[in-house]
C-alpha positions as CSV (number, residue, x, y, z in Angstrom):
1,M,39.7,35.0,65.2
2,K,39.5,38.5,66.7
3,K,42.2,39.7,64.4
4,I,40.2,38.5,61.4
5,V,37.1,40.5,62.5
6,I,39.1,43.6,63.1
7,F,40.7,43.3,59.6
8,L,37.3,43.0,57.9
9,L,35.9,46.1,59.7
10,A,38.9,48.1,58.6
11,L,38.4,47.1,55.0
12,S,34.7,48.1,55.1
13,F,35.5,51.6,56.5
14,L,38.1,52.2,53.8
15,S,35.7,51.3,51.0
16,V,33.0,53.7,52.4
17,D,35.5,56.5,52.6
18,A,36.6,56.0,49.1
19,Q,33.1,56.1,47.7
20,A,32.4,59.4,49.6
21,K,35.5,60.9,48.1
22,K,34.4,60.0,44.6
23,K,31.0,61.7,45.1
24,T,32.6,64.9,46.2
25,T,35.0,65.0,43.3
26,K,32.1,64.4,40.9
27,R,30.1,67.3,42.4
28,K,33.1,69.6,42.2
29,S,33.7,68.7,38.6
30,T,30.0,69.4,37.6
31,K,30.1,72.8,39.4
32,A,33.3,73.6,37.5
33,K,31.7,72.7,34.2
34,T,28.6,74.9,34.8
35,T,30.8,77.8,35.8
36,K,32.8,77.5,32.7
37,K,29.8,77.4,30.5
38,A,28.3,80.4,32.3
39,K,31.5,82.3,31.7
40,A,31.6,81.3,28.1
41,A,28.1,82.8,27.4
42,P,28.2,86.4,26.3
43,A,26.8,88.7,29.0
44,E,23.7,90.8,27.9
45,P,23.5,94.4,28.9
46,A,21.1,94.9,31.9
47,A,18.0,96.9,31.2
48,V,17.9,100.2,33.0
49,V,14.7,100.5,35.1
50,E,13.5,104.0,35.7
51,P,12.0,104.7,39.1
52,T,8.2,105.3,39.0
53,P,7.0,108.5,40.6
54,V,5.0,107.9,43.8
55,V,1.6,109.7,43.7
56,T,0.0,110.4,47.0
57,T,-3.8,110.9,47.0
58,P,-5.6,112.6,49.9
59,V,-7.6,110.1,51.9
60,A,-11.3,111.1,52.4
61,T,-11.7,111.5,56.1
62,E,-15.4,112.2,56.1
63,S,-16.4,108.6,56.3
64,L,-13.8,108.0,59.0
65,E,-15.1,110.7,61.3
66,E,-16.8,109.6,64.5
67,N,-19.8,111.9,63.8
68,D,-20.5,110.1,60.6
69,E,-21.5,106.9,62.3
70,P,-25.1,105.7,61.7
71,I,-27.6,106.9,64.3
72,N,-29.0,104.4,66.8
73,S,-32.2,106.4,67.5
74,L,-34.6,108.7,65.7
75,N,-34.5,111.1,68.6
76,I,-32.5,114.3,68.2
77,L,-31.4,114.0,71.8
78,N,-29.1,111.1,70.9
79,A,-27.7,112.6,67.7
80,K,-23.9,113.3,67.4
81,S,-24.2,115.3,64.1
82,P,-27.2,117.1,62.6
83,S,-26.1,116.2,59.0
84,T,-25.7,112.5,59.9
85,Y,-29.0,112.5,61.8
86,R,-30.9,114.0,58.9
87,K,-29.2,111.5,56.5
88,Y,-30.1,108.3,58.2
89,R,-33.5,109.7,59.3
90,D,-34.4,110.3,55.7
91,M,-33.2,106.7,54.9
92,L,-35.4,105.4,57.7
93,K,-32.5,103.4,59.1
94,I,-30.9,103.1,62.5
95,K,-27.9,101.2,63.9
96,V,-28.7,98.1,66.0
97,G,-25.5,96.3,67.0
98,D,-23.2,96.1,64.0
99,S,-25.9,96.4,61.3
100,L,-28.4,98.9,59.9
101,V,-32.0,98.1,60.5
102,S,-34.9,99.7,58.5
103,V,-37.6,101.3,60.5
104,K,-39.8,101.9,57.5
105,N,-43.5,101.4,58.2
106,K,-45.7,99.4,55.9
107,P,-49.4,100.4,55.8
108,I,-52.0,97.9,56.8
109,D,-53.4,96.3,53.6
110,Y,-57.0,96.9,52.8
111,G,-59.1,93.8,52.8
112,F,-60.6,92.5,49.6
113,I,-64.2,93.6,49.1
114,D,-66.4,91.5,46.9
115,D,-69.2,93.1,45.0
116,K,-71.8,91.1,46.8
117,D,-70.5,92.2,50.2
118,V,-71.4,95.9,49.6
119,L,-75.0,96.2,50.7
120,R,-75.1,100.0,50.2
121,S,-72.6,102.7,49.3
122,M,-72.2,106.3,48.6
123,V,-69.3,108.3,47.1
124,V,-68.8,111.8,48.6
125,W,-66.4,114.6,47.8
126,E,-65.2,116.8,50.8
127,I,-63.2,119.9,51.4
128,I,-60.7,120.1,54.3
129,D,-60.1,123.7,55.3
130,M,-56.7,123.9,56.9
131,N,-57.5,127.2,58.6
132,E,-59.6,125.3,61.1
133,K,-57.8,124.4,64.3
134,I,-58.3,120.7,64.1
135,N,-56.9,120.6,60.5
136,Q,-53.8,122.8,61.1
137,P,-51.5,119.7,61.4
138,F,-52.0,119.2,57.7
139,Y,-50.6,122.7,57.1
140,H,-47.7,122.6,59.6
141,N,-44.1,122.7,58.6
142,A,-41.4,122.0,61.3
143,D,-37.8,123.1,61.5
144,G,-36.6,119.8,60.0
145,L,-34.2,119.0,62.9
146,V,-36.1,118.2,66.1
147,T,-39.1,117.0,64.0
148,S,-39.4,116.3,60.3
149,N,-43.1,117.3,60.0
150,K,-44.1,118.6,56.6
151,S,-47.4,119.8,55.2
152,L,-49.4,117.3,53.4
153,Y,-49.1,119.2,50.1
154,Q,-45.3,119.4,50.4
155,I,-45.1,115.6,51.1
156,L,-47.2,114.8,48.0
157,L,-45.3,117.2,45.7
158,E,-41.8,116.0,46.8
159,N,-42.7,112.4,46.3
160,I,-44.4,113.1,43.0
161,N,-41.2,114.7,41.8
162,N,-38.9,111.9,43.0
163,G,-41.2,109.2,41.4
164,K,-42.4,107.5,44.6
165,I,-46.0,108.6,43.8
166,K,-46.9,107.8,40.2
167,E,-50.7,107.8,40.1
168,V,-51.3,111.5,39.6
169,Y,-54.2,112.8,37.5
170,D,-55.7,116.0,36.2
171,D,-59.2,115.5,37.5
172,E,-61.2,113.7,40.2
173,M,-62.3,110.9,37.9
174,F,-58.7,109.9,37.3
175,T,-58.8,109.9,33.6
176,T,-55.9,112.1,32.4
177,K,-52.6,111.3,33.9
178,L,-50.0,114.0,34.7
179,S,-46.2,113.8,34.6
180,P,-44.0,115.6,37.1
181,E,-43.0,118.1,34.4
182,Q,-46.6,118.9,33.6
183,I,-47.3,119.5,37.3
184,Q,-44.3,121.9,37.6
185,Q,-45.7,123.9,34.6
186,R,-49.0,124.3,36.6
187,L,-47.3,125.3,39.8
188,K,-44.6,127.7,38.5
189,V,-44.6,130.4,35.9
190,T,-41.9,132.9,34.9
191,V,-43.0,136.3,33.5
192,E,-41.2,139.4,32.5
193,T,-42.0,142.7,34.2
194,P,-43.3,145.7,32.2
195,W,-39.9,147.4,32.9
196,L,-38.0,144.6,31.1
197,I,-40.4,144.5,28.2
198,D,-40.1,148.3,27.7
199,K,-36.3,148.0,27.8
200,K,-36.3,145.3,25.2
201,N,-38.7,147.2,22.9
202,S,-36.5,150.3,23.2
203,G,-33.5,148.4,21.8
204,E,-31.3,148.9,24.8
205,K,-28.6,146.3,25.6
206,I,-30.0,143.7,28.1
207,T,-27.5,142.4,30.7
208,P,-28.0,139.2,32.7
209,E,-28.5,141.4,35.8
210,D,-31.4,143.2,33.9
211,I,-33.0,139.8,33.1
212,K,-32.7,138.7,36.7
213,A,-34.1,142.0,38.1
214,G,-36.9,142.1,35.5
215,T,-38.2,138.5,35.8
216,D,-40.9,137.5,38.3
217,I,-41.4,133.9,39.4
218,I,-45.0,133.1,40.4
219,E,-45.1,129.8,42.2
220,T,-47.8,128.0,44.2
221,T,-45.8,127.3,47.4
222,T,-47.0,125.3,50.4
223,E,-48.2,128.3,52.4
224,K,-50.6,129.2,49.6
225,V,-52.3,125.8,49.7
226,K,-54.8,126.0,52.4
227,L,-57.6,123.7,51.1
228,L,-57.6,120.0,50.4
229,K,-60.1,117.9,48.6
230,I,-60.8,114.2,49.3
231,K,-62.9,111.6,47.5
232,G,-64.0,108.5,49.3
233,M,-66.7,105.9,49.5
234,W,-68.9,105.0,52.5
235,Y,-70.2,101.5,52.2
236,V,-71.9,98.8,54.4
237,D,-69.8,95.6,54.6
238,R,-72.1,92.6,54.9
239,R,-69.4,90.3,56.2
240,D,-68.6,92.6,59.2
241,G,-72.0,94.1,59.5
242,Q,-70.7,97.7,59.8
243,M,-70.2,100.9,58.0
244,K,-66.7,101.5,56.6
245,Y,-65.0,104.3,54.7
246,R,-62.4,104.0,52.0
247,L,-60.4,107.0,50.8
248,L,-59.9,107.0,47.0
249,G,-58.3,110.3,46.1
250,I,-56.8,113.5,47.5
251,A,-56.2,116.8,45.8
252,A,-54.4,120.1,46.7
253,M,-56.1,123.4,46.0
254,G,-54.1,126.6,45.4
255,P,-54.0,129.8,43.2
256,D,-53.4,129.3,39.5
257,P,-50.0,130.8,38.6
258,L,-51.1,131.2,35.0
259,M,-53.9,133.5,35.9
260,M,-51.7,135.3,38.4
261,A,-49.3,136.0,35.6
262,E,-51.9,137.6,33.3
263,R,-51.8,141.4,33.6
264,T,-53.8,144.3,32.4
265,A,-52.4,147.2,30.3
266,D,-51.5,149.1,33.5
267,G,-49.7,146.0,34.9
268,Q,-52.3,144.8,37.3
269,M,-52.8,141.1,37.8
270,L,-56.0,139.6,36.4
271,G,-56.0,136.6,38.7
272,N,-57.2,136.6,42.2
273,K,-55.1,134.9,44.8
274,D,-58.3,133.8,46.6
275,E,-59.5,131.9,43.5
276,L,-58.3,128.3,44.0
277,I,-58.1,125.5,41.5
278,D,-57.4,121.7,41.7
279,L,-53.6,121.5,41.2
280,F,-53.5,117.7,40.9
281,W,-55.3,114.6,42.1
282,V,-53.5,111.7,43.7
283,F,-55.0,108.2,43.7
284,Y,-54.7,107.6,47.4
285,P,-53.8,103.8,47.5
286,D,-50.6,104.7,45.5
287,A,-49.6,107.3,48.2
288,R,-50.2,105.1,51.3
289,E,-46.7,103.8,51.6
290,V,-45.3,107.3,51.5
291,L,-47.8,108.8,54.0
292,A,-47.4,105.8,56.3
293,N,-43.8,107.0,57.0
294,Q,-44.6,110.7,57.4
295,I,-45.4,111.9,60.9
296,V,-48.2,114.4,61.6
297,F,-47.4,117.3,63.8
298,N,-48.7,116.9,67.4
299,G,-48.4,120.0,69.6
300,K,-48.9,118.0,72.7
301,N,-46.2,115.5,72.0
302,L,-43.4,116.2,69.5
303,S,-42.3,112.5,69.7
304,S,-45.7,111.3,68.5
305,D,-45.7,108.6,65.8
306,I,-49.1,109.2,64.3
307,T,-48.8,109.2,60.5
308,Y,-50.8,110.8,57.8
309,D,-52.1,107.5,56.7
310,D,-53.4,106.9,60.2
311,V,-55.1,110.3,60.4
312,L,-56.7,110.1,57.0
313,N,-58.0,106.6,57.3
314,A,-59.4,107.3,60.8
315,R,-60.9,110.5,59.6
316,R,-59.4,112.7,62.3
317,F,-60.2,115.9,60.5
318,S,-63.1,118.3,59.9
319,S,-64.6,118.5,56.5
320,I,-67.6,119.7,54.5
321,I,-69.3,117.6,51.8
322,Y,-69.6,119.6,48.6
323,K,-70.6,116.8,46.3
324,S,-72.1,113.3,46.4
325,D,-73.2,110.5,44.2
326,N,-76.8,110.1,45.2
327,G,-78.1,108.1,42.3
328,L,-79.2,111.2,40.4
329,G,-75.7,112.2,39.2
330,T,-72.7,113.7,40.8
331,G,-73.6,117.4,40.8
332,K,-72.2,119.8,43.2
333,I,-74.3,121.2,46.0
334,S,-73.6,124.7,44.8
335,D,-75.2,123.8,41.4
336,Y,-78.6,122.9,42.7
337,I,-78.5,125.3,45.8
338,P,-76.8,128.4,44.4
339,H,-76.0,131.7,46.1
340,D,-77.0,130.4,49.6
341,A,-74.0,129.3,51.7
342,E,-76.2,128.5,54.7
343,E,-78.5,126.2,52.8
344,Q,-75.4,124.5,51.2
345,L,-74.1,123.8,54.7
346,E,-77.4,122.3,55.7
347,E,-77.4,120.1,52.6
348,S,-73.9,118.9,53.6
349,E,-75.2,118.0,57.0
350,R,-78.2,116.2,55.5
351,I,-75.9,114.0,53.4
352,K,-73.9,113.1,56.5
353,A,-77.2,112.1,58.3
354,Q,-78.1,110.0,55.2
355,I,-74.8,108.2,55.5
356,L,-75.5,107.4,59.1
357,E,-78.9,106.1,58.2
358,M,-77.4,103.6,55.8
359,E,-75.9,101.7,58.8
360,N,-79.0,102.1,61.0
361,D,-81.3,100.7,58.2
362,M,-79.2,97.5,58.1
363,W,-80.5,96.5,61.5
364,N,-84.2,97.3,60.8
365,Y,-86.3,94.5,59.6
């Protein structure tokens, strides 16, 4: 019996070995056929690939410098680079953690005033003389590094030119709108000197150097603007039971370049630098967002964060009333009290007292 089992196992091993040999012979035959076919096919010429030139471009390293990192404080004491400090300070952004955070201020919104809530009101026009000590912060210009304080006129003009302040008008009634180009024409005039005019009339050849030397640029710059005008309304709010003030417009006064450019036959200027005109009027609500992010100079604390919007709304300045709407028209004080400066000042004080009486009369029955 054992011999029969051994015989059967031997036959099974022989059959498996034979099948494996058949498979290997089939694989070899198929490989041989494919190689023959591949050899039979005509070989195509290989395309010649030209090497592409490697162009190396310089890498901008400015953004990779350590000094170009965003600032994490608006204090110059923590700055690593003056240029980077100015850049992010103008953007009103600082680095907090791994992100940039805006430090832009938003002015407090004025409350809605219904017509029936205004018991009494008076519109007044005032002049702010920046030669007075209390008003000198409006005129101050800083170095631009330690502090970024600018004069109020410079702030208004820069933001008019860049389009952040759009409501700019020709007069105090806000009827004729002015474009930035029209304002520039008012503030800057180019005139030729008598020397250049004579040289042109004589027929001599004019060189670019002659044109540059014989051309004067008359411009109303910030140091020439020493007076401001403001227009606002005093009113008694019935809901709060108190007197309030709302600033409506602000204007810069300076010499007229067109008049300064006019000359007599002997070359003397016809205009007087002490004669000032209204350069432009800004509707104040449109300028609040800009002024709320501009710091007023404080000699006692350079790190003060008092803004122009805070100072103007709180009336932290000295002014003289030169015009009021008293129900009989809006005439200037100088019109009905001419040639008497002392009486004009007394009339201004009388109008101020009249405004205070508006609030006192509210509590009289």
